[in-house]
C-alpha positions as CSV (number, residue, x, y, z in Angstrom):
1,M,0.0,0.0,0.0
2,T,1.4,3.4,-1.0
3,S,1.5,6.5,1.2
4,T,-1.7,7.7,-0.6
5,D,-3.6,4.5,0.0
6,T,-6.3,4.5,2.7
7,P,-7.8,1.6,4.6
8,E,-10.9,0.0,3.1
9,N,-13.0,1.1,6.2
10,P,-11.2,4.0,7.8
11,A,-12.4,4.9,11.3
12,A,-14.3,8.1,11.3
13,P,-12.7,10.8,13.5
14,A,-14.5,11.0,16.9
15,A,-16.9,13.9,16.8
16,A,-16.2,16.6,19.4
17,P,-18.8,16.4,22.2
18,V,-21.5,19.1,22.1
19,M,-24.2,20.4,24.4
20,L,-27.2,22.7,24.3
21,A,-26.9,26.1,26.0
22,L,-29.1,29.2,26.5
23,H,-26.7,31.4,24.5
24,Q,-26.7,35.0,23.3
25,T,-24.6,36.7,20.6
26,A,-25.9,40.3,21.3
27,L,-27.0,42.4,24.3
28,G,-30.7,43.1,24.6
29,G,-34.0,41.8,25.9
30,P,-34.9,38.2,26.6
31,E,-35.4,37.7,22.8
32,V,-31.6,37.6,22.4
33,L,-31.4,34.2,24.3
34,R,-31.4,31.2,21.9
35,L,-31.0,27.5,22.5
36,T,-27.7,26.9,20.8
37,E,-25.5,23.9,20.2
38,L,-22.0,24.6,21.6
39,P,-18.8,22.6,22.3
40,R,-19.0,20.8,25.6
41,P,-16.3,22.1,27.9
42,A,-13.6,19.9,29.4
43,P,-12.4,20.3,33.0
44,G,-9.1,22.0,33.5
45,L,-6.6,21.8,36.3
46,G,-8.5,21.6,39.6
47,E,-11.9,21.7,37.9
48,I,-14.9,19.4,37.6
49,L,-17.3,18.9,34.7
50,V,-20.9,18.9,35.9
51,A,-23.9,17.6,34.1
52,V,-26.4,20.4,35.0
53,H,-29.7,19.2,36.3
54,A,-31.0,22.6,37.3
55,A,-29.6,26.2,37.4
56,G,-30.9,29.1,39.4
57,L,-31.9,32.5,37.9
58,N,-30.8,35.7,39.5
59,P,-31.3,39.5,38.8
60,T,-27.7,39.7,37.8
61,D,-28.5,37.4,34.9
62,F,-31.0,39.9,33.6
63,K,-28.6,42.8,33.9
64,H,-25.7,41.0,32.2
65,R,-28.0,39.9,29.4
66,A,-29.0,43.5,28.7
67,M,-25.8,45.4,29.2
68,S,-22.0,44.9,29.6
69,R,-21.4,45.1,33.3
70,F,-18.7,42.9,34.8
71,L,-18.4,40.6,31.8
72,P,-17.1,41.3,28.3
73,P,-19.7,41.6,25.5
74,P,-21.3,38.5,24.0
75,P,-21.1,35.8,22.8
76,L,-22.2,34.7,26.3
77,T,-23.9,31.9,28.2
78,L,-25.2,33.2,31.5
79,G,-25.8,31.4,34.8
80,W,-23.9,31.1,38.1
81,D,-26.1,28.8,40.2
82,V,-25.8,25.1,39.4
83,S,-26.9,21.7,40.8
84,G,-25.9,18.5,39.0
85,T,-23.8,15.4,38.8
86,V,-20.0,15.3,38.4
87,V,-19.1,13.7,35.0
88,E,-15.4,14.2,34.9
89,T,-12.6,15.6,37.1
90,G,-9.5,17.5,36.0
91,F,-6.0,16.9,37.2
92,G,-5.5,17.4,40.9
93,V,-9.1,17.1,42.0
94,T,-9.5,15.0,45.2
95,L,-12.8,16.1,46.7
96,F,-15.2,14.8,44.1
97,Q,-15.4,11.9,41.7
98,P,-17.8,11.1,38.8
99,G,-21.3,10.4,40.0
100,D,-21.2,12.7,42.9
101,E,-24.1,15.1,43.3
102,V,-23.0,18.7,43.9
103,F,-24.3,22.2,44.0
104,G,-22.5,25.6,44.0
105,M,-22.0,29.0,42.6
106,L,-19.5,29.4,39.7
107,P,-16.9,32.1,40.5
108,Y,-18.6,35.5,40.2
109,P,-18.6,37.1,37.8
110,Y,-16.1,35.5,35.3
111,G,-17.0,31.8,35.9
112,V,-20.4,32.2,34.3
113,G,-22.1,29.5,32.1
114,S,-24.5,27.2,34.1
115,H,-27.5,27.8,31.8
116,A,-26.4,24.8,29.7
117,E,-26.3,21.1,29.7
118,Y,-22.8,21.0,31.1
119,V,-20.5,23.4,32.9
120,T,-17.0,23.4,34.4
121,G,-15.9,25.1,37.5
122,P,-13.2,24.9,40.2
123,T,-13.8,22.1,42.7
124,R,-14.0,24.5,45.6
125,A,-16.9,26.4,44.1
126,F,-19.0,23.3,44.9
127,A,-20.2,21.3,47.9
128,A,-22.0,18.0,48.2
129,K,-25.7,18.5,47.4
130,P,-27.9,17.9,50.5
131,A,-29.5,14.5,50.2
132,G,-32.9,15.8,51.4
133,I,-33.6,18.2,48.6
134,D,-33.9,17.8,44.8
135,H,-31.8,19.5,42.2
136,V,-34.3,22.3,41.7
137,Q,-34.3,23.2,45.4
138,A,-30.5,23.0,45.4
139,A,-30.0,25.1,42.3
140,A,-32.1,27.9,43.9
141,L,-29.7,28.3,46.8
142,P,-26.1,29.1,45.9
143,L,-25.8,32.7,44.8
144,A,-28.6,34.1,46.9
145,A,-27.8,32.1,50.0
146,L,-24.1,32.8,49.8
147,T,-24.9,36.5,49.4
148,A,-27.1,36.4,52.5
149,W,-24.5,34.4,54.5
150,Q,-21.6,36.6,53.5
151,A,-23.6,39.8,54.3
152,L,-25.1,38.7,57.7
153,V,-22.5,36.3,59.0
154,D,-19.1,37.1,57.4
155,T,-19.5,40.9,57.1
156,A,-21.9,42.0,59.8
157,D,-21.2,39.2,62.3
158,L,-24.9,39.0,63.2
159,R,-25.4,37.6,66.7
160,A,-28.2,36.3,68.9
161,G,-30.4,39.1,70.3
162,Q,-29.4,41.6,67.7
163,R,-32.0,43.3,65.5
164,V,-31.8,43.3,61.7
165,L,-33.8,45.0,58.9
166,I,-33.9,43.1,55.6
167,H,-35.1,45.1,52.6
168,A,-36.9,43.2,49.8
169,A,-37.3,40.4,52.3
170,A,-39.5,38.2,50.0
171,G,-37.0,38.2,47.2
172,G,-34.3,35.7,46.3
173,V,-31.6,36.9,48.7
174,G,-34.1,38.4,51.2
175,H,-36.2,35.3,52.0
176,L,-33.0,33.3,52.6
177,A,-31.5,36.1,54.7
178,V,-34.6,36.0,56.9
179,Q,-34.1,32.4,57.6
180,I,-30.3,32.7,58.2
181,A,-30.9,35.7,60.6
182,K,-33.5,33.7,62.6
183,E,-31.1,30.8,62.8
184,R,-28.5,33.2,64.2
185,G,-31.0,34.2,66.9
186,A,-31.7,37.7,65.7
187,H,-35.0,39.7,65.7
188,V,-35.9,40.2,62.1
189,T,-37.9,42.9,60.4
190,G,-38.5,42.6,56.7
191,T,-39.8,45.0,54.1
192,A,-42.2,43.7,51.4
193,S,-45.6,44.4,49.9
194,A,-48.5,43.5,52.2
195,P,-49.6,40.4,50.4
196,K,-46.2,38.8,51.1
197,H,-46.2,39.4,54.8
198,D,-47.8,36.1,55.7
199,F,-45.0,34.4,53.7
200,L,-42.4,36.3,55.6
201,R,-43.9,35.4,58.9
202,E,-43.9,31.7,57.9
203,L,-40.2,32.1,57.4
204,G,-39.8,33.5,60.9
205,A,-39.9,37.3,60.4
206,D,-40.9,39.0,63.7
207,A,-42.2,42.2,62.0
208,C,-43.1,43.3,58.5
209,V,-43.1,46.7,56.8
210,D,-45.3,47.4,53.7
211,H,-42.9,49.3,51.5
212,R,-45.8,50.5,49.4
213,S,-47.7,52.3,52.2
214,E,-45.2,52.6,55.1
215,D,-42.0,54.5,55.6
216,F,-39.4,52.1,57.1
217,T,-37.7,55.1,58.7
218,D,-40.9,56.2,60.5
219,T,-40.0,54.3,63.7
220,D,-38.1,54.5,66.9
221,E,-36.6,51.1,66.2
222,R,-32.9,51.0,65.9
223,Y,-31.2,48.1,64.2
224,D,-27.8,46.5,64.6
225,V,-27.7,45.4,60.9
226,V,-29.5,46.5,57.7
227,L,-29.3,44.3,54.6
228,D,-30.2,46.4,51.6
229,A,-30.8,44.7,48.2
230,L,-32.2,47.9,46.6
231,G,-29.3,50.4,46.7
232,G,-29.7,54.1,45.8
233,E,-31.6,56.3,48.3
234,T,-32.8,53.2,50.2
235,A,-29.2,52.7,51.4
236,T,-28.8,56.3,52.5
237,R,-32.1,56.3,54.3
238,S,-31.2,53.0,56.0
239,V,-28.3,54.7,57.8
240,G,-30.8,56.6,59.9
241,V,-32.4,53.5,61.4
242,L,-29.0,52.0,62.5
243,R,-27.7,52.3,66.1
244,P,-24.2,53.8,66.4
245,G,-21.7,51.1,65.6
246,G,-24.3,49.2,63.4
247,T,-23.6,47.9,60.0
248,L,-25.3,48.6,56.6
249,V,-24.6,45.9,54.0
250,S,-25.7,47.0,50.5
251,L,-25.8,44.6,47.5
252,L,-26.0,47.5,45.1
253,P,-24.3,50.9,45.2
254,G,-25.9,53.5,47.4
255,A,-26.4,57.2,46.6
256,E,-23.3,59.4,46.6
257,D,-24.0,60.7,50.1
258,T,-24.4,57.2,51.7
259,R,-20.8,57.0,52.9
260,A,-20.9,60.6,54.3
261,A,-24.2,59.9,56.1
262,A,-22.7,56.7,57.6
263,E,-19.6,58.5,58.8
264,K,-21.7,61.2,60.5
265,A,-23.9,58.6,62.1
266,Q,-20.9,56.5,63.2
267,V,-22.1,53.4,61.4
268,R,-20.3,51.1,59.0
269,A,-21.6,51.1,55.4
270,V,-20.2,48.6,52.9
271,T,-21.2,47.2,49.5
272,L,-20.9,43.4,49.1
273,L,-20.1,41.5,45.9
274,V,-20.7,37.8,46.4
275,E,-17.7,35.4,46.1
276,H,-17.7,31.6,45.5
277,D,-17.0,30.0,48.8
278,Q,-16.9,26.3,49.7
279,A,-17.0,26.9,53.4
280,G,-20.1,29.0,52.9
281,M,-21.7,26.4,50.7
282,R,-21.0,23.7,53.3
283,A,-22.6,25.9,56.0
284,I,-25.6,26.5,53.8
285,A,-25.9,22.7,53.2
286,E,-25.7,22.1,56.9
287,L,-28.6,24.5,57.5
288,V,-30.6,22.8,54.8
289,E,-29.9,19.3,56.2
290,R,-31.1,20.5,59.6
291,G,-34.3,21.9,58.1
292,R,-33.4,25.5,59.0
293,L,-33.1,26.8,55.4
294,R,-35.2,26.2,52.3
295,A,-35.4,28.1,49.1
296,H,-38.9,29.0,47.9
297,V,-39.1,28.3,44.2
298,S,-42.0,30.2,42.6
299,G,-41.5,28.9,39.1
300,T,-39.4,26.5,36.9
301,F,-38.7,26.7,33.2
302,P,-37.0,24.2,30.9
303,L,-33.8,25.3,29.3
304,A,-35.5,25.9,25.9
305,E,-37.9,28.4,27.6
306,G,-35.2,30.3,29.5
307,A,-36.2,33.5,27.7
308,R,-39.6,33.2,29.2
309,A,-38.0,32.9,32.7
310,H,-36.2,36.2,32.1
311,V,-39.4,37.9,31.2
312,Q,-41.1,36.7,34.4
313,G,-38.1,37.6,36.5
314,E,-37.8,41.1,35.2
315,T,-41.3,41.9,36.5
316,G,-39.7,42.3,39.9
317,R,-42.6,40.5,41.5
318,T,-41.1,37.1,42.0
319,T,-41.4,35.6,45.5
320,G,-38.2,33.7,46.2
321,K,-36.5,32.2,43.2
322,L,-36.9,31.0,39.6
323,V,-35.1,28.0,38.4
324,I,-34.2,26.6,34.9
325,T,-34.5,22.9,34.6
326,V,-32.1,21.0,32.3
327,R,-32.4,17.3,33.2
């Protein structure tokens, strides 16, 4: 056989593995999201490849879909929350093996990509999924629960007997923050529209403020901690309900005069950007396993209908979390 001859039945080259992802090639409204076939990623050093069963949806997904914030412009697959099964491990991984069920938050913001059939991420962005909940429940937790944990526990060092005010308490971060604060032994006041007050009380809130008809500053109450998911003037006005030495943790930038107001009132005012954190994920898993923390999932959408999930989420009326189901 000469060098130009070929075998009678040559083996076809193995096709590169592919997956479906909720992908976008331009910034814009939910209509830019398309179910797209993409190459399946492979785990790098210290990474795991996860078959995604479910992925949470967060307000940061809506913002990054519409405008360039922390991420470069598209092409882009969104999603930071993930719950699924380990398929493959990269070199150096010792904590997980194929078949393990895990949940976690991909490194924010640059580790994005969980709104797909597969995703890779560093091992220590994940923890073992609590056995007592399904993947939908698990996927609703990571980003929002880590945000609440890092705000209340790591940043504010919330302790038993202290008083905390949680803005947007029925939202994704807020409803988990209520539960974490109660577990810490705090007295919890939450702001939300009146129809959601029963929901907050079921979570353990001691008092509720109707943000539509009441002014949260019209009180003699003074709080040790305020968790503000709204930013802007809400952050500045929250300074006035803190006791001296108290802590305001904002998840969005406050007005320009927030820092000045805080210094004058002798309180601490900080803005938190959530970080992936295995210790935090394990603490959250432990609360879940003890029945002390549970995500409220108000809606699920298959991956192919992810754009519809964005439409619903952007109404701003979601109680708890929305989740995209993949498997």
